[in-house]
N, C-alpha and C positions, 0 to 999 in steps of 0.2 A: 697668231703671233704669240710667242711665249711671253709669259708674265715676267717682267724684270723687276727685282726689288727696288723700292724707292731710293735706297741708299746708293745703289749702283748708278741710277740715273743722275742723282745729284753729283756723284763723283765725276761722271763723264762730262756733265755740263760745266762743272768747276774747272776741270782740266782744259777743256776747249776754250773757255773764257780766259783762263789764266794764260794760256799759250797765245791767244790773240792779243791780250793786253800787253804781254811781254814783247811780242813782235812790234806792236805799236810804240812801245817805249823805246825799243831799239832804233826804230826809224826816227823818232823825235830827238833822240840824244846822239845820233850818229856823228854829228859835227863835234860834239864835246868829248864823247867817249867812243871813238871809232871801233874799239875792240868788241863792244857790245853788238855791233851790226855785222861783224864778219860772220858769214853763214855758210852752210853746207846744204846742198840739195840732194834729197834721197827720194827714190821712187822709180816708177816705170813710166817711160814716155808713152803718150797716147798711141794706141793701136786701133786700127779700124778693121772691122770684119764686115764685108759686104755679102749679104745673103739674098740678093735679088729683091726680095720683098722688104727686107729690113736691113738697115745699116746700123751697126753697133760700134761705138767708140768707147774704149776702156782705157783708163790711165789714172795714175795717182802719183803726184809729185808733192813732196813736203819740203819746204825751205825752213831749216832750223838755224837759229842764231843763238848766241849766248843769252840774250835777253829773253828769248822764248823759253829756254830751259829754266831761267830764274823764275819767270811767271808760272811755269809748270809746277815747280817745287813750292812756290808760295800757295798756289791753289791746292796742292796736296796737303800742305800744312794746315790751311783753313779747313779742309775736309776732316782732318783728324781732330780738330777742335770742335766740330759740330756735335 
């Protein structure tokens, strides 16, 4: 496995955590601020490949809302301040 600089790992972790916290915030305040919860789904639906001995399912779906983007940018801001 290639060695990844520590700063890159910190950035990835902060972006994931920021996006998750932003999504959680959007869910919690959707009754008060419904525009934060409006979302768009991006990705590939799951596809199954059956190779007799092995069955592989691949797919990636990301649900992005405005609160997720806000959390993403807050995490990016925190990273620049480290």
